A tleap script that builds the chain and sets N, CA, C and O, in Angstrom:
source leaprc.protein.ff14SB
mol = sequence {
  NMET ASP CYS ILE GLN TRP ILE ILE ASP SER
  SER GLN THR PRO GLY GLN ARG ALA THR PRO
  ARG LEU VAL ALA THR ILE ILE GLY ILE LEU
  LEU ALA SER SER HIE GLN LEU SER MET PHE
  LEU ALA TYR ILE ILE TYR ASN LEU CYS LEU
  TYR PRO VAL TYR LEU ALA PRO LEU ARG GLU
  GLU ILE ALA ALA ALA ARG GLU THR ASN PRO
  GLU ASP PRO PHE LYS GLU MET HIE LEU LEU
  ASP GLY PHE LEU LEU GLU THR ALA ARG LEU
  ASN PRO LEU ASP ALA CYS LYS ILE THR PRO
  ASN GLY ASN ILE ALA ARG ASP GLN ILE PHE
  ALA THR GLY LYS HIE LEU PHE ALA LEU LEU
  GLN ILE SER GLU LEU GLU LEU GLY PHE PHE
  CILE
}
set mol.1.N position { 1.022 -6.589 36.243 }
set mol.1.CA position { 0.822 -5.631 36.205 }
set mol.1.C position { 0.114 -6.261 34.851 }
set mol.1.O position { 0.485 -7.401 34.569 }
set mol.2.N position { -0.875 -5.643 33.971 }
set mol.2.CA position { -1.291 -6.387 32.634 }
set mol.2.C position { -1.244 -5.106 31.574 }
set mol.2.O position { -1.271 -3.973 32.054 }
set mol.3.N position { -1.181 -5.269 30.250 }
set mol.3.CA position { -0.889 -4.313 29.391 }
set mol.3.C position { -1.863 -3.517 29.656 }
set mol.3.O position { -1.373 -2.585 30.295 }
set mol.4.N position { -3.241 -3.321 29.491 }
set mol.4.CA position { -4.088 -2.505 29.968 }
set mol.4.C position { -3.778 -1.214 30.905 }
set mol.4.O position { -3.847 -0.011 30.651 }
set mol.5.N position { -3.376 -1.985 32.195 }
set mol.5.CA position { -3.239 -0.864 33.288 }
set mol.5.C position { -1.744 -0.685 33.003 }
set mol.5.O position { -1.291 0.038 33.890 }
set mol.6.N position { -0.786 -1.045 32.130 }
set mol.6.CA position { 0.533 -0.567 31.838 }
set mol.6.C position { -0.188 1.028 30.879 }
set mol.6.O position { 0.092 2.141 31.324 }
set mol.7.N position { -0.896 0.918 29.866 }
set mol.7.CA position { -0.829 1.723 28.958 }
set mol.7.C position { -1.682 3.166 29.901 }
set mol.7.O position { -1.280 4.319 29.745 }
set mol.8.N position { -2.696 2.875 30.707 }
set mol.8.CA position { -3.224 3.822 31.907 }
set mol.8.C position { -2.213 4.267 32.590 }
set mol.8.O position { -2.281 5.484 32.761 }
set mol.9.N position { -0.967 3.584 33.217 }
set mol.9.CA position { -0.239 3.705 33.995 }
set mol.9.C position { 0.811 4.844 33.350 }
set mol.9.O position { 1.532 5.586 34.017 }
set mol.10.N position { 0.732 4.807 32.098 }
set mol.10.CA position { 2.027 5.268 31.248 }
set mol.10.C position { 1.282 6.780 30.717 }
set mol.10.O position { 2.064 7.731 30.733 }
set mol.11.N position { 0.217 7.009 30.370 }
set mol.11.CA position { -0.753 7.879 29.839 }
set mol.11.C position { 0.219 9.191 30.600 }
set mol.11.O position { 0.894 8.910 31.590 }
set mol.12.N position { 0.215 10.158 30.220 }
set mol.12.CA position { 0.895 11.224 30.949 }
set mol.12.C position { -0.199 12.404 30.859 }
set mol.12.O position { -0.317 13.068 31.889 }
set mol.13.N position { -1.011 12.753 29.767 }
set mol.13.CA position { -1.722 13.702 29.009 }
set mol.13.C position { -3.392 13.401 29.734 }
set mol.13.O position { -3.585 12.242 30.100 }
set mol.14.N position { -4.815 14.647 29.975 }
set mol.14.CA position { -5.312 13.875 29.954 }
set mol.14.C position { -6.343 13.448 28.780 }
set mol.14.O position { -7.470 12.958 28.708 }
set mol.15.N position { -4.970 14.067 27.586 }
set mol.15.CA position { -5.671 13.252 25.968 }
set mol.15.C position { -5.342 12.044 25.755 }
set mol.15.O position { -5.761 11.261 24.903 }
set mol.16.N position { -4.348 11.875 26.796 }
set mol.16.CA position { -3.498 10.335 26.338 }
set mol.16.C position { -4.573 8.814 27.391 }
set mol.16.O position { -4.477 7.593 27.269 }
set mol.17.N position { -5.732 9.879 28.581 }
set mol.17.CA position { -5.920 8.940 29.086 }
set mol.17.C position { -7.677 8.709 29.402 }
set mol.17.O position { -8.324 8.086 30.243 }
set mol.18.N position { -8.074 9.774 27.972 }
set mol.18.CA position { -9.363 9.732 27.840 }
set mol.18.C position { -9.442 8.056 27.094 }
set mol.18.O position { -8.620 7.354 26.505 }
set mol.19.N position { -10.933 7.888 27.500 }
set mol.19.CA position { -11.547 6.519 26.900 }
set mol.19.C position { -10.935 6.006 25.754 }
set mol.19.O position { -10.161 5.059 25.615 }
set mol.20.N position { -11.753 7.347 24.402 }
set mol.20.CA position { -11.711 7.142 23.055 }
set mol.20.C position { -9.882 6.823 23.102 }
set mol.20.O position { -9.712 5.761 22.502 }
set mol.21.N position { -9.111 7.140 23.385 }
set mol.21.CA position { -7.298 7.045 23.137 }
set mol.21.C position { -6.881 5.710 23.576 }
set mol.21.O position { -6.341 4.830 22.906 }
set mol.22.N position { -7.178 5.704 24.660 }
set mol.22.CA position { -7.013 4.605 25.457 }
set mol.22.C position { -7.669 3.127 24.429 }
set mol.22.O position { -6.828 2.427 23.865 }
set mol.23.N position { -8.746 2.879 24.321 }
set mol.23.CA position { -9.318 1.936 23.409 }
set mol.23.C position { -8.525 1.824 21.808 }
set mol.23.O position { -8.197 0.756 21.290 }
set mol.24.N position { -8.331 3.129 21.226 }
set mol.24.CA position { -7.390 2.270 19.890 }
set mol.24.C position { -6.198 2.364 20.370 }
set mol.24.O position { -5.372 2.154 19.483 }
set mol.25.N position { -5.655 2.624 21.546 }
set mol.25.CA position { -4.099 1.985 21.820 }
set mol.25.C position { -4.681 0.909 21.685 }
set mol.25.O position { -4.933 0.343 20.621 }
set mol.26.N position { -4.975 0.499 22.953 }
set mol.26.CA position { -5.587 -1.167 23.357 }
set mol.26.C position { -5.429 -1.742 21.756 }
set mol.26.O position { -4.376 -2.212 21.325 }
set mol.27.N position { -6.605 -1.619 21.015 }
set mol.27.CA position { -6.642 -2.209 19.772 }
set mol.27.C position { -5.585 -2.343 18.788 }
set mol.27.O position { -5.507 -3.432 18.218 }
set mol.28.N position { -4.645 -1.307 18.445 }
set mol.28.CA position { -3.494 -1.055 17.762 }
set mol.28.C position { -2.604 -2.519 18.544 }
set mol.28.O position { -2.431 -3.621 18.024 }
set mol.29.N position { -2.357 -2.264 19.302 }
set mol.29.CA position { -1.424 -3.002 19.965 }
set mol.29.C position { -2.206 -5.146 19.846 }
set mol.29.O position { -1.798 -6.306 19.796 }
set mol.30.N position { -2.964 -4.665 19.855 }
set mol.30.CA position { -4.066 -6.710 19.136 }
set mol.30.C position { -3.524 -6.201 17.923 }
set mol.30.O position { -2.328 -6.479 17.835 }
set mol.31.N position { -4.007 -5.500 16.870 }
set mol.31.CA position { -3.554 -5.778 15.660 }
set mol.31.C position { -2.233 -5.566 15.256 }
set mol.31.O position { -1.716 -6.114 14.283 }
set mol.32.N position { -1.764 -4.883 15.899 }
set mol.32.CA position { -0.244 -5.382 15.816 }
set mol.32.C position { 0.974 -6.496 16.268 }
set mol.32.O position { 2.105 -6.809 15.896 }
set mol.33.N position { 0.267 -6.774 17.019 }
set mol.33.CA position { 0.699 -8.097 17.421 }
set mol.33.C position { 0.104 -9.475 16.876 }
set mol.33.O position { 0.730 -10.524 17.023 }
set mol.34.N position { -1.141 -9.420 16.238 }
set mol.34.CA position { -1.499 -11.144 15.911 }
set mol.34.C position { -0.881 -11.514 15.270 }
set mol.34.O position { -0.736 -12.731 15.382 }
set mol.35.N position { -0.055 -10.819 14.140 }
set mol.35.CA position { 0.748 -11.544 13.403 }
set mol.35.C position { 2.165 -12.275 13.852 }
set mol.35.O position { 2.655 -13.228 13.246 }
set mol.36.N position { 2.654 -11.736 14.866 }
set mol.36.CA position { 3.640 -12.494 15.435 }
set mol.36.C position { 3.961 -13.685 15.400 }
set mol.36.O position { 4.700 -14.044 14.484 }
set mol.37.N position { 3.498 -14.662 16.394 }
set mol.37.CA position { 3.479 -16.293 16.198 }
set mol.37.C position { 3.429 -16.557 14.350 }
set mol.37.O position { 4.471 -16.976 13.845 }
set mol.38.N position { 2.620 -16.386 13.736 }
set mol.38.CA position { 2.486 -16.738 12.117 }
set mol.38.C position { 3.842 -16.397 11.323 }
set mol.38.O position { 4.303 -17.139 10.456 }
set mol.39.N position { 4.348 -15.343 11.673 }
set mol.39.CA position { 5.825 -14.617 11.047 }
set mol.39.C position { 6.829 -15.572 11.766 }
set mol.39.O position { 7.654 -16.217 11.120 }
set mol.40.N position { 6.709 -15.655 13.415 }
set mol.40.CA position { 7.705 -16.348 13.833 }
set mol.40.C position { 7.781 -18.125 13.305 }
set mol.40.O position { 8.853 -18.707 13.137 }
set mol.41.N position { 6.801 -18.589 13.161 }
set mol.41.CA position { 6.450 -19.848 12.937 }
set mol.41.C position { 7.139 -20.388 11.201 }
set mol.41.O position { 7.500 -21.520 10.878 }
set mol.42.N position { 7.129 -18.896 10.200 }
set mol.42.CA position { 7.265 -18.918 8.994 }
set mol.42.C position { 8.829 -18.744 8.855 }
set mol.42.O position { 9.246 -19.348 7.867 }
set mol.43.N position { 9.809 -18.089 9.569 }
set mol.43.CA position { 10.850 -18.186 9.631 }
set mol.43.C position { 11.382 -19.024 10.067 }
set mol.43.O position { 12.474 -19.194 9.524 }
set mol.44.N position { 11.040 -20.091 11.278 }
set mol.44.CA position { 11.636 -21.316 11.891 }
set mol.44.C position { 11.159 -22.458 10.430 }
set mol.44.O position { 11.609 -23.556 10.103 }
set mol.45.N position { 10.526 -21.952 10.076 }
set mol.45.CA position { 10.301 -23.143 8.563 }
set mol.45.C position { 10.856 -23.038 7.822 }
set mol.45.O position { 11.019 -24.029 7.111 }
set mol.46.N position { 11.552 -21.734 7.456 }
set mol.46.CA position { 12.460 -21.141 6.293 }
set mol.46.C position { 13.955 -21.644 6.708 }
set mol.46.O position { 14.675 -22.363 6.015 }
set mol.47.N position { 14.300 -21.044 8.143 }
set mol.47.CA position { 15.743 -21.552 8.704 }
set mol.47.C position { 15.374 -23.666 8.535 }
set mol.47.O position { 16.095 -24.399 7.858 }
set mol.48.N position { 14.717 -23.927 8.959 }
set mol.48.CA position { 14.903 -25.616 8.628 }
set mol.48.C position { 15.229 -25.988 7.170 }
set mol.48.O position { 15.995 -26.919 6.918 }
set mol.49.N position { 14.608 -25.212 6.166 }
set mol.49.CA position { 14.868 -25.589 4.863 }
set mol.49.C position { 16.219 -25.367 4.822 }
set mol.49.O position { 16.954 -26.353 4.777 }
set mol.50.N position { 16.827 -23.950 4.830 }
set mol.50.CA position { 17.721 -23.383 4.713 }
set mol.50.C position { 18.648 -24.157 5.303 }
set mol.50.O position { 19.661 -24.452 4.670 }
set mol.51.N position { 18.502 -24.499 6.288 }
set mol.51.CA position { 19.584 -25.633 6.974 }
set mol.51.C position { 19.049 -27.235 7.268 }
set mol.51.O position { 19.248 -27.694 8.392 }
set mol.52.N position { 18.504 -27.903 6.444 }
set mol.52.CA position { 18.082 -29.085 6.672 }
set mol.52.C position { 19.190 -29.922 7.625 }
set mol.52.O position { 18.695 -30.847 8.269 }
set mol.53.N position { 20.601 -29.703 7.781 }
set mol.53.CA position { 21.171 -30.302 8.651 }
set mol.53.C position { 21.072 -30.256 10.172 }
set mol.53.O position { 21.828 -30.900 10.899 }
set mol.54.N position { 20.167 -29.513 10.581 }
set mol.54.CA position { 19.535 -29.438 12.195 }
set mol.54.C position { 18.269 -30.473 12.074 }
set mol.54.O position { 17.733 -30.772 13.141 }
set mol.55.N position { 17.844 -30.936 11.102 }
set mol.55.CA position { 16.429 -31.296 11.058 }
set mol.55.C position { 16.562 -32.853 12.054 }
set mol.55.O position { 15.796 -33.327 12.893 }
set mol.56.N position { 17.856 -33.325 11.523 }
set mol.56.CA position { 18.295 -34.641 12.121 }
set mol.56.C position { 18.401 -34.464 13.651 }
set mol.56.O position { 17.851 -35.265 14.406 }
set mol.57.N position { 19.130 -33.382 14.115 }
set mol.57.CA position { 19.525 -33.537 15.405 }
set mol.57.C position { 18.497 -32.930 16.301 }
set mol.57.O position { 18.377 -33.170 17.503 }
set mol.58.N position { 17.548 -31.871 15.368 }
set mol.58.CA position { 16.186 -31.684 16.222 }
set mol.58.C position { 15.145 -32.824 16.835 }
set mol.58.O position { 14.590 -33.017 17.917 }
set mol.59.N position { 15.194 -33.523 15.433 }
set mol.59.CA position { 14.224 -34.778 15.624 }
set mol.59.C position { 14.673 -35.898 16.935 }
set mol.59.O position { 13.933 -36.604 17.620 }
set mol.60.N position { 16.194 -35.742 16.969 }
set mol.60.CA position { 16.452 -36.745 17.838 }
set mol.60.C position { 16.231 -36.556 18.968 }
set mol.60.O position { 15.711 -37.490 19.578 }
set mol.61.N position { 16.617 -34.908 19.937 }
set mol.61.CA position { 16.239 -34.599 20.414 }
set mol.61.C position { 14.929 -33.992 21.064 }
set mol.61.O position { 14.609 -33.403 22.097 }
set mol.62.N position { 14.479 -34.350 20.165 }
set mol.62.CA position { 12.545 -34.020 20.741 }
set mol.62.C position { 11.983 -35.564 20.806 }
set mol.62.O position { 10.950 -35.733 21.453 }
set mol.63.N position { 12.480 -36.481 20.299 }
set mol.63.CA position { 12.222 -38.045 20.268 }
set mol.63.C position { 12.360 -38.136 21.976 }
set mol.63.O position { 11.550 -38.253 22.895 }
set mol.64.N position { 14.201 -37.985 21.850 }
set mol.64.CA position { 14.306 -38.420 23.541 }
set mol.64.C position { 13.783 -37.685 24.267 }
set mol.64.O position { 13.668 -38.346 25.299 }
set mol.65.N position { 13.298 -36.558 24.470 }
set mol.65.CA position { 12.981 -35.950 25.479 }
set mol.65.C position { 11.201 -36.205 25.910 }
set mol.65.O position { 10.658 -36.449 26.987 }
set mol.66.N position { 10.696 -36.026 24.596 }
set mol.66.CA position { 9.339 -37.071 25.027 }
set mol.66.C position { 9.249 -38.450 26.023 }
set mol.66.O position { 8.440 -38.791 26.886 }
set mol.67.N position { 10.382 -39.020 25.517 }
set mol.67.CA position { 10.708 -40.262 26.375 }
set mol.67.C position { 11.203 -40.113 27.569 }
set mol.67.O position { 10.640 -40.709 28.488 }
set mol.68.N position { 12.008 -39.544 27.764 }
set mol.68.CA position { 12.748 -38.775 29.117 }
set mol.68.C position { 11.272 -38.041 30.521 }
set mol.68.O position { 10.749 -38.159 31.629 }
set mol.69.N position { 11.310 -37.622 29.780 }
set mol.69.CA position { 10.177 -36.499 30.299 }
set mol.69.C position { 8.735 -36.675 29.426 }
set mol.69.O position { 8.645 -36.015 28.391 }
set mol.70.N position { 8.064 -37.195 29.658 }
set mol.70.CA position { 6.586 -36.844 29.137 }
set mol.70.C position { 5.876 -36.071 29.373 }
set mol.70.O position { 5.108 -35.465 28.626 }
set mol.71.N position { 6.118 -35.952 30.948 }
set mol.71.CA position { 5.226 -34.697 31.590 }
set mol.71.C position { 5.407 -33.757 30.997 }
set mol.71.O position { 4.442 -33.138 30.548 }
set mol.72.N position { 6.717 -33.320 30.788 }
set mol.72.CA position { 7.131 -31.737 30.428 }
set mol.72.C position { 7.867 -31.812 29.446 }
set mol.72.O position { 8.890 -31.383 29.980 }
set mol.73.N position { 8.256 -32.093 28.069 }
set mol.73.CA position { 9.788 -32.702 27.679 }
set mol.73.C position { 10.052 -31.341 27.177 }
set mol.73.O position { 10.987 -31.405 26.379 }
set mol.74.N position { 9.533 -29.903 27.340 }
set mol.74.CA position { 10.403 -28.769 27.012 }
set mol.74.C position { 11.577 -28.671 27.673 }
set mol.74.O position { 12.673 -28.223 27.335 }
set mol.75.N position { 11.089 -29.262 28.878 }
set mol.75.CA position { 12.582 -28.403 29.538 }
set mol.75.C position { 13.778 -29.467 28.812 }
set mol.75.O position { 14.882 -28.924 28.851 }
set mol.76.N position { 13.807 -30.516 28.318 }
set mol.76.CA position { 15.222 -31.363 27.889 }
set mol.76.C position { 15.292 -30.766 26.072 }
set mol.76.O position { 16.011 -31.458 25.350 }
set mol.77.N position { 14.700 -29.760 25.514 }
set mol.77.CA position { 15.045 -29.833 24.172 }
set mol.77.C position { 15.672 -28.698 24.024 }
set mol.77.O position { 15.020 -27.821 23.458 }
set mol.78.N position { 17.164 -28.334 24.486 }
set mol.78.CA position { 17.928 -27.295 25.029 }
set mol.78.C position { 18.324 -26.728 23.126 }
set mol.78.O position { 18.494 -25.570 22.746 }
set mol.79.N position { 18.371 -28.075 22.231 }
set mol.79.CA position { 18.920 -27.935 20.920 }
set mol.79.C position { 17.965 -26.976 20.309 }
set mol.79.O position { 18.435 -25.956 19.806 }
set mol.80.N position { 16.671 -27.177 20.290 }
set mol.80.CA position { 15.319 -26.687 20.000 }
set mol.80.C position { 15.595 -25.168 20.397 }
set mol.80.O position { 15.662 -24.224 19.610 }
set mol.81.N position { 15.768 -25.123 22.041 }
set mol.81.CA position { 15.341 -24.128 22.478 }
set mol.81.C position { 16.761 -22.975 21.827 }
set mol.81.O position { 16.625 -21.752 21.865 }
set mol.82.N position { 17.984 -23.621 21.295 }
set mol.82.CA position { 18.840 -22.574 20.588 }
set mol.82.C position { 17.978 -22.467 19.519 }
set mol.82.O position { 17.222 -21.496 19.571 }
set mol.83.N position { 17.871 -23.261 18.474 }
set mol.83.CA position { 17.267 -23.248 17.201 }
set mol.83.C position { 16.336 -21.769 17.265 }
set mol.83.O position { 16.445 -20.846 16.458 }
set mol.84.N position { 15.569 -21.806 18.234 }
set mol.84.CA position { 14.256 -20.932 18.333 }
set mol.84.C position { 15.014 -19.461 18.548 }
set mol.84.O position { 14.923 -18.572 17.701 }
set mol.85.N position { 15.906 -19.287 20.004 }
set mol.85.CA position { 16.420 -18.233 19.790 }
set mol.85.C position { 17.454 -17.637 18.705 }
set mol.85.O position { 17.427 -16.421 18.514 }
set mol.86.N position { 18.095 -18.202 18.198 }
set mol.86.CA position { 18.646 -17.923 16.496 }
set mol.86.C position { 17.716 -17.292 15.910 }
set mol.86.O position { 17.824 -16.067 15.841 }
set mol.87.N position { 16.615 -17.915 15.359 }
set mol.87.CA position { 15.894 -17.481 14.598 }
set mol.87.C position { 14.987 -16.608 14.759 }
set mol.87.O position { 14.215 -16.116 13.936 }
set mol.88.N position { 15.177 -16.326 16.511 }
set mol.88.CA position { 14.161 -15.221 16.732 }
set mol.88.C position { 15.049 -13.821 16.820 }
set mol.88.O position { 14.610 -12.671 16.785 }
set mol.89.N position { 16.723 -14.352 16.972 }
set mol.89.CA position { 17.909 -13.013 17.027 }
set mol.89.C position { 18.230 -12.507 15.887 }
set mol.89.O position { 18.600 -11.335 15.822 }
set mol.90.N position { 18.118 -13.550 14.440 }
set mol.90.CA position { 18.204 -13.341 13.290 }
set mol.90.C position { 17.495 -12.649 12.272 }
set mol.90.O position { 17.865 -11.814 11.448 }
set mol.91.N position { 16.199 -13.271 12.548 }
set mol.91.CA position { 14.391 -12.852 11.880 }
set mol.91.C position { 13.907 -11.977 12.988 }
set mol.91.O position { 12.990 -12.489 13.630 }
set mol.92.N position { 14.307 -10.715 13.406 }
set mol.92.CA position { 13.934 -9.530 14.483 }
set mol.92.C position { 12.270 -9.540 14.041 }
set mol.92.O position { 12.112 -9.405 12.828 }
set mol.93.N position { 10.917 -9.690 14.903 }
set mol.93.CA position { 9.817 -9.439 14.345 }
set mol.93.C position { 9.155 -7.675 14.461 }
set mol.93.O position { 8.019 -7.229 14.298 }
set mol.94.N position { 10.137 -7.182 14.725 }
set mol.94.CA position { 9.748 -5.774 15.269 }
set mol.94.C position { 10.965 -4.576 14.211 }
set mol.94.O position { 12.053 -4.994 13.817 }
set mol.95.N position { 10.597 -3.496 13.996 }
set mol.95.CA position { 11.048 -2.913 13.400 }
set mol.95.C position { 12.398 -2.447 13.793 }
set mol.95.O position { 13.261 -2.307 12.926 }
set mol.96.N position { 12.637 -2.201 15.020 }
set mol.96.CA position { 13.930 -2.184 15.397 }
set mol.96.C position { 14.324 -3.405 16.331 }
set mol.96.O position { 13.454 -3.952 17.008 }
set mol.97.N position { 15.546 -3.795 16.357 }
set mol.97.CA position { 15.967 -5.510 17.232 }
set mol.97.C position { 16.389 -4.624 18.761 }
set mol.97.O position { 16.810 -3.493 19.005 }
set mol.98.N position { 16.108 -5.526 19.375 }
set mol.98.CA position { 15.427 -5.744 20.567 }
set mol.98.C position { 17.390 -6.816 21.323 }
set mol.98.O position { 18.133 -6.815 22.305 }
set mol.99.N position { 17.291 -7.262 20.428 }
set mol.99.CA position { 18.255 -8.346 20.917 }
set mol.99.C position { 19.600 -7.957 20.321 }
set mol.99.O position { 19.699 -7.476 19.192 }
set mol.100.N position { 20.622 -8.186 21.125 }
set mol.100.CA position { 22.239 -8.157 20.418 }
set mol.100.C position { 22.497 -8.778 18.953 }
set mol.100.O position { 22.587 -9.876 18.404 }
set mol.101.N position { 22.563 -7.329 18.642 }
set mol.101.CA position { 23.486 -7.757 17.211 }
set mol.101.C position { 24.981 -8.320 17.014 }
set mol.101.O position { 25.981 -7.609 16.914 }
set mol.102.N position { 24.949 -9.799 16.976 }
set mol.102.CA position { 26.421 -10.285 16.885 }
set mol.102.C position { 26.045 -11.582 16.124 }
set mol.102.O position { 24.972 -12.097 15.809 }
set mol.103.N position { 27.386 -11.915 15.947 }
set mol.103.CA position { 27.179 -13.343 14.847 }
set mol.103.C position { 28.239 -14.352 15.843 }
set mol.103.O position { 29.220 -14.234 16.578 }
set mol.104.N position { 27.516 -15.168 15.432 }
set mol.104.CA position { 28.204 -16.732 16.200 }
set mol.104.C position { 28.918 -17.200 15.183 }
set mol.104.O position { 28.321 -17.206 14.106 }
set mol.105.N position { 29.906 -17.557 15.188 }
set mol.105.CA position { 31.350 -17.800 14.189 }
set mol.105.C position { 31.220 -20.025 14.277 }
set mol.105.O position { 31.329 -20.893 13.410 }
set mol.106.N position { 30.945 -20.065 15.821 }
set mol.106.CA position { 30.291 -21.579 15.745 }
set mol.106.C position { 29.609 -21.865 16.598 }
set mol.106.O position { 29.410 -21.071 17.517 }
set mol.107.N position { 29.077 -22.999 16.566 }
set mol.107.CA position { 28.383 -23.323 18.070 }
set mol.107.C position { 28.800 -23.150 19.352 }
set mol.107.O position { 30.001 -23.261 19.597 }
set mol.108.N position { 28.042 -22.904 20.191 }
set mol.108.CA position { 27.757 -22.528 21.246 }
set mol.108.C position { 27.211 -22.872 22.523 }
set mol.108.O position { 26.260 -22.256 23.005 }
set mol.109.N position { 27.829 -23.921 23.140 }
set mol.109.CA position { 26.911 -24.696 24.687 }
set mol.109.C position { 27.829 -23.510 25.625 }
set mol.109.O position { 29.013 -23.182 25.548 }
set mol.110.N position { 26.430 -22.930 26.753 }
set mol.110.CA position { 26.613 -22.740 27.809 }
set mol.110.C position { 26.359 -23.714 28.959 }
set mol.110.O position { 25.856 -24.838 28.964 }
set mol.111.N position { 26.959 -22.797 30.123 }
set mol.111.CA position { 26.697 -23.920 30.702 }
set mol.111.C position { 25.467 -23.909 31.665 }
set mol.111.O position { 25.643 -24.401 32.779 }
set mol.112.N position { 24.488 -23.500 31.414 }
set mol.112.CA position { 23.083 -23.854 31.816 }
set mol.112.C position { 22.597 -24.526 30.721 }
set mol.112.O position { 21.416 -24.294 30.463 }
set mol.113.N position { 23.159 -25.268 30.030 }
set mol.113.CA position { 23.242 -26.138 28.346 }
set mol.113.C position { 22.016 -25.788 27.361 }
set mol.113.O position { 21.419 -26.643 26.708 }
set mol.114.N position { 21.758 -24.574 27.348 }
set mol.114.CA position { 21.602 -23.418 26.379 }
set mol.114.C position { 22.658 -23.542 25.285 }
set mol.114.O position { 23.864 -23.367 25.460 }
set mol.115.N position { 21.876 -23.966 23.774 }
set mol.115.CA position { 22.775 -24.155 22.614 }
set mol.115.C position { 22.468 -23.471 21.270 }
set mol.115.O position { 21.460 -23.822 20.657 }
set mol.116.N position { 23.381 -22.391 20.712 }
set mol.116.CA position { 23.293 -20.858 20.360 }
set mol.116.C position { 23.708 -22.294 18.753 }
set mol.116.O position { 24.586 -23.114 19.023 }
set mol.117.N position { 23.208 -22.371 17.700 }
set mol.117.CA position { 23.799 -22.893 16.404 }
set mol.117.C position { 24.575 -21.767 16.207 }
set mol.117.O position { 24.610 -20.789 16.954 }
set mol.118.N position { 25.491 -22.002 14.696 }
set mol.118.CA position { 26.147 -20.994 14.275 }
set mol.118.C position { 25.588 -20.500 13.056 }
set mol.118.O position { 26.214 -20.699 12.015 }
set mol.119.N position { 24.429 -19.844 13.032 }
set mol.119.CA position { 23.848 -19.543 11.669 }
set mol.119.C position { 24.027 -18.196 11.222 }
set mol.119.O position { 23.039 -17.467 11.137 }
set mol.120.N position { 25.618 -17.609 10.808 }
set mol.120.CA position { 26.338 -17.050 10.172 }
set mol.120.C position { 25.689 -17.111 8.444 }
set mol.120.O position { 25.757 -16.135 7.697 }
set mol.121.N position { 25.366 -17.819 8.228 }
set mol.121.CA position { 25.341 -17.499 6.880 }
set mol.121.C position { 24.048 -16.652 6.945 }
set mol.121.O position { 23.946 -15.559 6.388 }
set mol.122.N position { 22.885 -17.347 7.802 }
set mol.122.CA position { 21.506 -16.129 7.374 }
set mol.122.C position { 22.189 -14.848 7.758 }
set mol.122.O position { 22.338 -14.139 6.763 }
set mol.123.N position { 22.597 -14.374 8.726 }
set mol.123.CA position { 23.095 -13.125 9.164 }
set mol.123.C position { 23.553 -12.123 7.969 }
set mol.123.O position { 23.055 -11.038 7.671 }
set mol.124.N position { 24.614 -12.786 7.389 }
set mol.124.CA position { 25.309 -12.075 6.174 }
set mol.124.C position { 24.335 -11.991 5.146 }
set mol.124.O position { 23.812 -10.905 4.894 }
set mol.125.N position { 24.071 -12.899 4.598 }
set mol.125.CA position { 22.235 -12.502 3.693 }
set mol.125.C position { 21.655 -11.865 3.866 }
set mol.125.O position { 21.253 -11.327 2.834 }
set mol.126.N position { 21.035 -11.283 5.208 }
set mol.126.CA position { 20.180 -10.284 5.421 }
set mol.126.C position { 20.920 -8.911 5.695 }
set mol.126.O position { 20.395 -7.798 5.715 }
set mol.127.N position { 22.354 -9.252 5.917 }
set mol.127.CA position { 22.960 -7.492 5.927 }
set mol.127.C position { 23.171 -7.304 4.051 }
set mol.127.O position { 23.010 -6.222 3.487 }
set mol.128.N position { 23.569 -8.660 3.295 }
set mol.128.CA position { 23.297 -8.112 1.896 }
set mol.128.C position { 22.352 -7.683 1.366 }
set mol.128.O position { 22.609 -7.158 0.283 }
set mol.129.N position { 21.540 -7.675 1.598 }
set mol.129.CA position { 20.272 -7.087 0.919 }
set mol.129.C position { 20.081 -5.620 1.548 }
set mol.129.O position { 19.573 -4.697 0.911 }
set mol.130.N position { 20.670 -5.479 3.221 }
set mol.130.CA position { 20.001 -4.354 3.419 }
set mol.130.C position { 21.578 -2.941 3.539 }
set mol.130.O position { 21.454 -1.775 3.916 }
set mol.131.N position { 22.483 -3.424 3.215 }
set mol.131.CA position { 23.904 -2.544 2.971 }
set mol.131.C position { 23.578 -2.267 0.769 }
set mol.131.O position { 24.400 -1.646 0.096 }
savepdb mol mol.pdb
quit
């Protein structure tokens, strides 16, 4: 199911199913989502500048992944995946947090190979601004 069909199916009243209303809703979703990628990239760059200690391990992992699996190197980039997940968790791009609001006291490596960095300092700084 695509986004347009979901909007149509979730419309409850005839007013919500009216063509002008559906078009306005779709345009609103497109405009609201257009800045998400650029904001996420800004948060990634900010976290890399704030924590340069992660630059060297990430560079090494990317170089190694490109050598071992040139067809699909992203499958080998568990540190990068963890860094991106933590960036998304600590810097939500929407008004309400969808991700769990937990702090990680130390680096975590899961059985699947996923790696979550301990970026507790960012979370503490954010909480300080909102309290």
